[in-house]
N, C-alpha and C positions, 0 to 999 in steps of 0.2 A: 738418882737413877742408878741402877746396877746392870751389869752385863752377865748374862748366863752363858757359860761355856758348854756347848753340847754339839755333838756331830749331827749330821742331817738325819741319820737313822733314829737317833734318840728324840729329835724334834718331831719326826713323823709319829713315833710311838706315843709321845706325850699328847699330841693333838688327836690321835685316834682314841686314846684313853679318855680324853675330854669330849669326845663326840663332836669335834669341830673340823676334823681333817677333810671330809668330803666337801664341806662348804668352802674351805680355803682353796682346794684344788679346782673348784668351779669358778673362783674369782678370775678376772682377766689377768691380773699380775701375780697370781698365786701368793706366795709368802712376801712378795714385794708390794702388795696392794697398799695404797695409801689410806690411812684411817685418820679422820680429823681428830683434833685434840680431845682427849678424854673419851674417845669412842663415840662421839655425838651421832655419827651416822649408823652405828651398829644397834641392832636390837638388843634388849637386855639379855636374852638367852645367849647371844653370840658373845657379848662381853663377859658373861659368867663363865662360859666354856673356855675362852681365851685365858681368863684369870686362873682357872683351874689347871690348864695346861702349863701355864707359867709356874705355878706352885709345884707341879710335878717335876718340871725341869730343874727348879731350884732345889729339889729334894727337901722341901719344907718339912720341918720336924712336926709342925702342927698345921692342920688344915681344918678350918672351921667351915662347915657347910650349912649355914643358916639360910634356908630356903634357896640353896644353890641350884636346885633343879625345879623350882616353882614354875618356870616358864618353858619347860621342856615337856614334850608329849611323853606318854607312858612307855611306848616302845623304846624310844631313845633313852629314857630314864633307866630302864632295865639294863640296856646295853652299856650305858655310862657307868652304872654301879659295878657291873661285872668287870669292866675294863679298869676302873679305879681300884677295885679290890686287888687286881693282879699287879698294880703299880705300888701298892702300899707294902712296905717291909716292916714287919713287927719286930 
């Protein structure tokens, strides 16, 4: 397991870019919400978005998006790709 070093503003930006921020702030414990091992209680779309946000925070050099948005509705998909494009540095 690795640790990501990021300030709270950067974390919020990453989760907004991954279109998961609103869901997180609606949770009872926000960022401290408990998720069962391997995300068993999360929908696939939520797991995908959290993984994408984690990759953004890690500043991953490679991000493979094989069906990454397959479970996301079209409006969210458009917003997601716009946000992700702004996060990517060429």
